[in-house]
MOPAC internal coordinates of N, CA, C and O (Angstrom, degrees):
PM7 1SCF
backbone

  N    0.0000 0     0.00 0     0.00 0    0    0    0
  C    1.4664 1     0.00 0     0.00 0    1    0    0
  C    1.5051 1   111.14 1     0.00 0    2    1    0
  O    1.2310 1   119.91 1   -46.65 1    3    2    1
  N    1.3181 1   117.78 1   133.35 1    3    2    1
  C    1.4260 1   121.66 1  -179.28 1    5    3    2
  C    1.5333 1   109.07 1   -80.00 1    6    5    3
  O    1.2310 1   122.14 1   -44.57 1    7    6    5
  N    1.3246 1   113.51 1   135.43 1    7    6    5
  C    1.4836 1   119.99 1   177.88 1    9    7    6
  C    1.4931 1   109.36 1   -91.91 1   10    9    7
  O    1.2310 1   119.59 1   -46.72 1   11   10    9
  N    1.2853 1   118.38 1   133.28 1   11   10    9
  C    1.4610 1   124.12 1  -177.67 1   13   11   10
  C    1.5388 1   110.95 1  -113.55 1   14   13   11
  O    1.2310 1   121.17 1   -91.00 1   15   14   13
  N    1.3334 1   115.37 1    89.00 1   15   14   13
  C    1.4656 1   120.90 1  -176.60 1   17   15   14
  C    1.4993 1   110.77 1   -83.96 1   18   17   15
  O    1.2310 1   121.53 1   -35.31 1   19   18   17
  N    1.3493 1   114.67 1   144.69 1   19   18   17
  C    1.4522 1   122.10 1   179.91 1   21   19   18
  C    1.5153 1   109.93 1  -131.79 1   22   21   19
  O    1.2310 1   119.74 1   -47.56 1   23   22   21
  N    1.3393 1   118.11 1   132.44 1   23   22   21
  C    1.4481 1   123.34 1   175.58 1   25   23   22
  C    1.4842 1   110.04 1  -101.65 1   26   25   23
  O    1.2310 1   120.32 1   -49.17 1   27   26   25
  N    1.3597 1   116.99 1   130.83 1   27   26   25
  C    1.4760 1   122.89 1   175.71 1   29   27   26
  C    1.5015 1   106.85 1  -108.27 1   30   29   27
  O    1.2310 1   119.44 1   -54.34 1   31   30   29
  N    1.3238 1   118.68 1   125.66 1   31   30   29
  C    1.4499 1   122.58 1  -179.68 1   33   31   30
  C    1.5333 1   108.97 1  -149.57 1   34   33   31
  O    1.2310 1   121.37 1   -15.50 1   35   34   33
  N    1.3019 1   114.98 1   164.50 1   35   34   33
  C    1.4579 1   118.73 1   178.80 1   37   35   34
  C    1.4942 1   110.85 1  -162.71 1   38   37   35
  O    1.2310 1   121.54 1    -5.21 1   39   38   37
  N    1.3474 1   114.65 1   174.79 1   39   38   37
  C    1.4518 1   121.44 1   179.13 1   41   39   38
  C    1.4674 1   109.08 1   178.20 1   42   41   39
  O    1.2310 1   122.40 1    -4.54 1   43   42   41
  N    1.3517 1   113.02 1   175.46 1   43   42   41
  C    1.4793 1   121.24 1  -179.25 1   45   43   42
  C    1.5082 1   109.99 1   -81.18 1   46   45   43
  O    1.2310 1   120.84 1   -47.69 1   47   46   45
  N    1.3118 1   116.00 1   132.31 1   47   46   45
  C    1.4716 1   121.47 1   179.65 1   49   47   46
  C    1.5180 1   110.31 1   -94.21 1   50   49   47
  O    1.2310 1   121.05 1   -24.21 1   51   50   49
  N    1.3438 1   115.61 1   155.79 1   51   50   49
  C    1.4559 1   120.39 1   177.36 1   53   51   50
  C    1.5251 1   110.77 1   -72.68 1   54   53   51
  O    1.2310 1   120.31 1   150.88 1   55   54   53
  N    1.3341 1   117.02 1   -29.12 1   55   54   53
  C    1.4343 1   122.68 1  -178.60 1   57   55   54
  C    1.5428 1   106.14 1  -149.25 1   58   57   55
  O    1.2310 1   118.80 1   -52.41 1   59   58   57
  N    1.3118 1   119.90 1   127.59 1   59   58   57
  C    1.4851 1   122.51 1  -179.39 1   61   59   58
  C    1.5610 1   113.37 1   -58.25 1   62   61   59
  O    1.2310 1   119.37 1   160.64 1   63   62   61
  N    1.3128 1   118.81 1   -19.36 1   63   62   61
  C    1.4552 1   121.65 1  -179.22 1   65   63   62
  C    1.5323 1   111.95 1   -87.78 1   66   65   63
  O    1.2310 1   119.31 1   173.50 1   67   66   65
  N    1.3536 1   118.93 1    -6.50 1   67   66   65
  C    1.4291 1   122.49 1  -177.56 1   69   67   66
  C    1.5205 1   109.22 1  -125.85 1   70   69   67
  O    1.2310 1   120.41 1    -9.48 1   71   70   69
  N    1.3446 1   116.83 1   170.52 1   71   70   69
  C    1.4447 1   119.73 1   178.04 1   73   71   70
  C    1.5366 1   109.73 1  -117.30 1   74   73   71
  O    1.2310 1   121.51 1  -124.44 1   75   74   73
  N    1.3182 1   114.72 1    55.56 1   75   74   73
  C    1.4482 1   122.04 1   176.33 1   77   75   74
  C    1.5592 1   106.79 1  -112.08 1   78   77   75
  O    1.2310 1   120.97 1   -59.15 1   79   78   77
  N    1.2943 1   115.76 1   120.85 1   79   78   77
  C    1.4475 1   119.89 1  -177.69 1   81   79   78
  C    1.5178 1   111.90 1   -76.05 1   82   81   79
  O    1.2310 1   120.82 1   -40.99 1   83   82   81
  N    1.3424 1   116.03 1   139.01 1   83   82   81
  C    1.4440 1   122.04 1   177.26 1   85   83   82
  C    1.5171 1   112.82 1   -62.60 1   86   85   83
  O    1.2310 1   121.43 1   137.06 1   87   86   85
  N    1.3346 1   114.86 1   -42.94 1   87   86   85
  C    1.4742 1   118.80 1  -176.70 1   89   87   86
  C    1.5553 1   107.41 1  -147.26 1   90   89   87
  O    1.2310 1   119.79 1   -75.54 1   91   90   89
  N    1.3029 1   118.00 1   104.46 1   91   90   89
  C    1.4576 1   119.66 1  -176.86 1   93   91   90
  C    1.5387 1   112.70 1   -69.64 1   94   93   91
  O    1.2310 1   120.63 1   162.93 1   95   94   93
  N    1.3413 1   116.41 1   -17.07 1   95   94   93
  C    1.4785 1   119.32 1   174.07 1   97   95   94
  C    1.4981 1   111.83 1   -72.90 1   98   97   95
  O    1.2310 1   119.83 1   165.85 1   99   98   97
  N    1.3152 1   117.92 1   -14.15 1   99   98   97
  C    1.4665 1   122.52 1  -176.65 1  101   99   98
  C    1.5388 1   111.83 1  -109.56 1  102  101   99
  O    1.2310 1   119.68 1  -158.07 1  103  102  101
  N    1.3080 1   118.21 1    21.93 1  103  102  101
  C    1.4527 1   120.86 1   178.42 1  105  103  102
  C    1.5685 1   109.42 1   -66.61 1  106  105  103
  O    1.2310 1   120.68 1   -35.01 1  107  106  105
  N    1.2867 1   116.31 1   144.99 1  107  106  105
  C    1.4440 1   122.29 1   176.58 1  109  107  106
  C    1.5001 1   107.81 1  -100.49 1  110  109  107
  O    1.2310 1   120.05 1   -69.89 1  111  110  109
  N    1.3473 1   117.50 1   110.11 1  111  110  109
  C    1.4654 1   121.98 1   176.99 1  113  111  110
  C    1.5255 1   105.63 1   -91.75 1  114  113  111
  O    1.2310 1   121.06 1   -69.72 1  115  114  113
  N    1.3531 1   115.57 1   110.28 1  115  114  113
  C    1.4252 1   121.01 1  -179.03 1  117  115  114
  C    1.5263 1   109.86 1   -74.60 1  118  117  115
  O    1.2310 1   120.84 1   133.82 1  119  118  117
  N    1.3404 1   116.00 1   -46.18 1  119  118  117
  C    1.4611 1   119.24 1   175.64 1  121  119  118
  C    1.5153 1   111.85 1   158.01 1  122  121  119
  O    1.2310 1   122.07 1    -1.95 1  123  122  121
  N    1.3350 1   113.64 1   178.05 1  123  122  121
  C    1.4528 1   121.91 1   176.74 1  125  123  122
  C    1.5264 1   107.55 1  -108.86 1  126  125  123
  O    1.2310 1   119.75 1   -46.08 1  127  126  125
  N    1.3199 1   118.08 1   133.92 1  127  126  125
  C    1.4296 1   122.90 1  -172.61 1  129  127  126
  C    1.5362 1   112.03 1  -124.92 1  130  129  127
  O    1.2310 1   119.81 1   -31.48 1  131  130  129
  N    1.2998 1   117.96 1   148.52 1  131  130  129
  C    1.5037 1   121.52 1  -172.12 1  133  131  130
  C    1.5028 1   115.68 1   -77.44 1  134  133  131
  O    1.2310 1   120.63 1   167.34 1  135  134  133
  N    1.3328 1   116.40 1   -12.66 1  135  134  133
  C    1.4567 1   119.76 1  -179.79 1  137  135  134
  C    1.5051 1   110.18 1  -154.52 1  138  137  135
  O    1.2310 1   120.90 1   -15.57 1  139  138  137
  N    1.3213 1   115.89 1   164.43 1  139  138  137
  C    1.4728 1   121.52 1  -175.91 1  141  139  138
  C    1.5313 1   110.98 1   -64.01 1  142  141  139
  O    1.2310 1   120.00 1   138.34 1  143  142  141
  N    1.3064 1   117.61 1   -41.66 1  143  142  141
  C    1.4865 1   120.71 1  -175.56 1  145  143  142
  C    1.4953 1   109.62 1   -59.86 1  146  145  143
  O    1.2310 1   119.43 1   134.32 1  147  146  145
  N    1.2994 1   118.69 1   -45.68 1  147  146  145
  C    1.4975 1   122.16 1   179.03 1  149  147  146
  C    1.5100 1   111.06 1   -65.11 1  150  149  147
  O    1.2310 1   120.79 1   137.00 1  151  150  149
  N    1.3252 1   116.09 1   -43.00 1  151  150  149
  C    1.4587 1   121.29 1   176.46 1  153  151  150
  C    1.5170 1   111.76 1   -60.38 1  154  153  151
  O    1.2310 1   120.54 1   136.00 1  155  154  153
  N    1.3040 1   116.57 1   -44.00 1  155  154  153
  C    1.4483 1   122.09 1   178.48 1  157  155  154
  C    1.5328 1   111.55 1   -58.85 1  158  157  155
  O    1.2310 1   120.97 1   134.04 1  159  158  157
  N    1.3005 1   115.74 1   -45.96 1  159  158  157
  C    1.4970 1   120.74 1   178.81 1  161  159  158
  C    1.5187 1   110.81 1   -58.99 1  162  161  159
  O    1.2310 1   120.70 1   137.00 1  163  162  161
  N    1.3390 1   116.28 1   -43.00 1  163  162  161
  C    1.4748 1   121.47 1   179.72 1  165  163  162
  C    1.5451 1   110.28 1   -66.21 1  166  165  163
  O    1.2310 1   121.47 1   135.88 1  167  166  165
  N    1.3423 1   114.79 1   -44.12 1  167  166  165
  C    1.4633 1   120.58 1   177.29 1  169  167  166
  C    1.5101 1   111.92 1   -59.28 1  170  169  167
  O    1.2310 1   120.49 1   132.49 1  171  170  169
  N    1.3453 1   116.67 1   -47.51 1  171  170  169
  C    1.4626 1   122.24 1  -178.33 1  173  171  170
  C    1.5155 1   110.96 1   -62.99 1  174  173  171
  O    1.2310 1   119.61 1   140.34 1  175  174  173
  N    1.2897 1   118.35 1   -39.66 1  175  174  173
  C    1.4751 1   123.77 1   178.05 1  177  175  174
  C    1.5348 1   110.38 1   -61.83 1  178  177  175
  O    1.2310 1   120.15 1   131.91 1  179  178  177
  N    1.3444 1   117.31 1   -48.09 1  179  178  177
  C    1.4433 1   120.34 1  -179.32 1  181  179  178
  C    1.5385 1   111.07 1   -69.98 1  182  181  179
  O    1.2310 1   119.94 1   141.42 1  183  182  181
  N    1.2994 1   117.71 1   -38.58 1  183  182  181
  C    1.4615 1   121.39 1   179.01 1  185  183  182
  C    1.5401 1   110.94 1   -61.81 1  186  185  183
  O    1.2310 1   121.27 1   137.66 1  187  186  185
  N    1.3078 1   115.18 1   -42.34 1  187  186  185
  C    1.4568 1   118.82 1   178.61 1  189  187  186
  C    1.5548 1   112.81 1   -68.60 1  190  189  187
  O    1.2310 1   120.81 1   146.85 1  191  190  189
  N    1.3091 1   116.05 1   -33.15 1  191  190  189
  C    1.4884 1   118.97 1   177.36 1  193  191  190
  C    1.4683 1   112.47 1   -66.73 1  194  193  191
  O    1.2310 1   119.09 1   151.31 1  195  194  193
  N    1.3519 1   119.35 1   -28.69 1  195  194  193
  C    1.4291 1   123.73 1  -176.81 1  197  195  194
  C    1.5311 1   113.19 1  -105.11 1  198  197  195
  O    1.2310 1   119.12 1  -164.31 1  199  198  197
  N    1.3039 1   119.28 1    15.69 1  199  198  197
  C    1.4700 1   125.07 1  -174.09 1  201  199  198
  C    1.5209 1   112.59 1   -57.72 1  202  201  199
  O    1.2310 1   119.08 1   151.41 1  203  202  201
  N    1.3449 1   119.37 1   -28.59 1  203  202  201
  C    1.4661 1   121.82 1  -178.56 1  205  203  202
  C    1.5433 1   112.76 1   -78.30 1  206  205  203
  O    1.2310 1   119.82 1   168.44 1  207  206  205
  N    1.3167 1   117.95 1   -11.56 1  207  206  205
  C    1.4598 1   121.44 1   179.40 1  209  207  206
  C    1.5292 1   108.91 1  -105.15 1  210  209  207
  O    1.2310 1   120.26 1   -77.05 1  211  210  209
  N    1.3209 1   117.12 1   102.95 1  211  210  209
  C    1.4855 1   118.41 1  -176.11 1  213  211  210
  C    1.5220 1   114.19 1   -66.15 1  214  213  211
  O    1.2310 1   120.02 1   163.82 1  215  214  213
  N    1.3148 1   117.57 1   -16.18 1  215  214  213
  C    1.4521 1   121.06 1  -179.00 1  217  215  214
  C    1.5601 1   111.08 1   -89.07 1  218  217  215
  O    1.2310 1   120.52 1   167.61 1  219  218  217
  N    1.3605 1   116.61 1   -12.39 1  219  218  217
  C    1.4675 1   117.69 1  -177.92 1  221  219  218
  C    1.4990 1   111.51 1   -88.08 1  222  221  219
  O    1.2310 1   120.07 1   -49.61 1  223  222  221
  N    1.3367 1   117.48 1   130.39 1  223  222  221
  C    1.4564 1   121.97 1   179.26 1  225  223  222
  C    1.5408 1   110.14 1  -135.15 1  226  225  223
  O    1.2310 1   121.25 1   -33.27 1  227  226  225
  N    1.3060 1   115.21 1   146.73 1  227  226  225
  C    1.4402 1   123.27 1   176.90 1  229  227  226
  C    1.5466 1   109.03 1  -119.98 1  230  229  227
  O    1.2310 1   120.56 1   -34.68 1  231  230  229
  N    1.3541 1   116.54 1   145.32 1  231  230  229
  C    1.4472 1   121.36 1  -175.49 1  233  231  230
  C    1.5358 1   108.67 1  -134.02 1  234  233  231
  O    1.2310 1   122.52 1   -22.72 1  235  234  233
  N    1.3849 1   112.77 1   157.28 1  235  234  233
  C    1.4447 1   119.87 1   172.11 1  237  235  234
  C    1.5170 1   106.79 1  -112.95 1  238  237  235
  O    1.2310 1   120.15 1   -59.42 1  239  238  237
  N    1.3074 1   117.31 1   120.58 1  239  238  237
  C    1.4782 1   123.06 1   176.18 1  241  239  238
  C    1.5167 1   108.98 1  -101.88 1  242  241  239
  O    1.2310 1   120.59 1   -51.11 1  243  242  241
  N    1.3129 1   116.48 1   128.89 1  243  242  241
  C    1.4537 1   122.15 1  -179.62 1  245  243  242
  C    1.5273 1   109.13 1   -86.59 1  246  245  243
  O    1.2310 1   121.12 1   -89.25 1  247  246  245
  N    1.3361 1   115.47 1    90.75 1  247  246  245
  C    1.4696 1   119.93 1  -174.41 1  249  247  246
  C    1.5276 1   110.39 1   -65.05 1  250  249  247
  O    1.2310 1   119.82 1   149.16 1  251  250  249
  N    1.2966 1   117.96 1   -30.84 1  251  250  249
  C    1.5041 1   120.89 1  -179.05 1  253  251  250
  C    1.5246 1   109.64 1   -63.01 1  254  253  251
  O    1.2310 1   118.30 1   157.58 1  255  254  253
  N    1.3112 1   120.84 1   -22.42 1  255  254  253
  C    1.4540 1   122.47 1  -178.48 1  257  255  254
  C    1.5379 1   111.58 1   -77.70 1  258  257  255
  O    1.2310 1   121.06 1   167.51 1  259  258  257
  N    1.3412 1   115.57 1   -12.49 1  259  258  257
  C    1.4718 1   119.83 1   178.31 1  261  259  258
  C    1.5145 1   111.59 1   -79.61 1  262  261  259
  O    1.2310 1   120.57 1   167.22 1  263  262  261
  N    1.3485 1   116.52 1   -12.78 1  263  262  261
  C    1.4540 1   120.39 1  -177.71 1  265  263  262
  C    1.5442 1   109.30 1  -110.18 1  266  265  263
  O    1.2310 1   120.65 1   -39.26 1  267  266  265
  N    1.3241 1   116.36 1   140.74 1  267  266  265
  C    1.4301 1   121.87 1   169.28 1  269  267  266
  C    1.4987 1   108.10 1  -104.68 1  270  269  267
  O    1.2310 1   119.90 1   -78.95 1  271  270  269
  N    1.3112 1   117.80 1   101.05 1  271  270  269
  C    1.4553 1   120.76 1  -175.73 1  273  271  270
  C    1.5045 1   113.67 1   -65.28 1  274  273  271
  O    1.2310 1   119.81 1   160.45 1  275  274  273
  N    1.3391 1   117.96 1   -19.55 1  275  274  273
  C    1.4678 1   119.94 1  -178.41 1  277  275  274
  C    1.5200 1   111.18 1   -81.53 1  278  277  275
  O    1.2310 1   119.82 1   157.84 1  279  278  277
  N    1.3200 1   117.94 1   -22.16 1  279  278  277
  C    1.4696 1   120.80 1  -178.04 1  281  279  278
  C    1.5232 1   109.86 1   -84.40 1  282  281  279
  O    1.2310 1   121.14 1   -25.73 1  283  282  281
  N    1.3644 1   115.42 1   154.27 1  283  282  281
  C    1.4150 1   118.80 1   178.58 1  285  283  282
  C    1.5231 1   113.48 1   -64.07 1  286  285  283
  O    1.2310 1   120.53 1   143.80 1  287  286  285
  N    1.2825 1   116.59 1   -36.20 1  287  286  285
  C    1.4868 1   123.28 1   175.70 1  289  287  286
  C    1.5010 1   107.90 1  -146.66 1  290  289  287
  O    1.2310 1   121.10 1   -45.18 1  291  290  289
  N    1.3046 1   115.51 1   134.82 1  291  290  289
  C    1.4669 1   120.44 1  -179.74 1  293  291  290
  C    1.5060 1   108.14 1   -79.81 1  294  293  291
  O    1.2310 1   118.52 1   -19.88 1  295  294  293
  N    1.3106 1   120.43 1   160.12 1  295  294  293
  C    1.5039 1   124.33 1  -179.86 1  297  295  294
  C    1.5489 1   111.72 1   -53.88 1  298  297  295
  O    1.2310 1   119.91 1   145.35 1  299  298  297
  N    1.3105 1   117.77 1   -34.65 1  299  298  297
  C    1.4882 1   120.62 1  -178.71 1  301  299  298
  C    1.5462 1   111.12 1   -71.27 1  302  301  299
  O    1.2310 1   120.38 1   153.00 1  303  302  301
  N    1.3334 1   116.89 1   -27.00 1  303  302  301
  C    1.4608 1   118.30 1   179.57 1  305  303  302
  C    1.5568 1   111.12 1   -77.47 1  306  305  303
  O    1.2310 1   121.50 1   161.89 1  307  306  305
  N    1.3141 1   114.73 1   -18.11 1  307  306  305
  C    1.4749 1   118.31 1  -176.70 1  309  307  306
  C    1.5080 1   113.72 1   -88.53 1  310  309  307
  O    1.2310 1   120.15 1   179.99 1  311  310  309
  N    1.3615 1   117.33 1    -0.01 1  311  310  309
  C    1.4510 1   119.97 1  -178.72 1  313  311  310
  C    1.5140 1   113.29 1   -67.74 1  314  313  311
  O    1.2310 1   119.63 1   150.15 1  315  314  313
  N    1.3545 1   118.31 1   -29.85 1  315  314  313
  C    1.4394 1   120.40 1  -175.48 1  317  315  314
  C    1.4294 1   111.46 1   -89.29 1  318  317  315
  O    1.2310 1   120.10 1   180.00 1  319  318  317

C-alpha cells in the first residue's frame, strides 16, 4: 500500500496576495501527517488560530508527490 504523506507548514508572508515568506527561518512546521484528512484538520486548526493576522498563511504540501514509486530511485534520492 502506498503511503501518502502530507506536510503542514506556515509563516508570515511579505504580501497577502503573494506566497513569498517574510522570513523562511521563522516558518512554523506543524507536522507530517499520514493522510490528507488528518493534514487538513491540522491545517484548519492552525489557519483558524492565525485568522487575525492577514499575512499569516498555512499550506499543505503533498510529500508523496515528490516520489515516483514506479522508478528505481526518485530524483530526490539521487542528490547524494
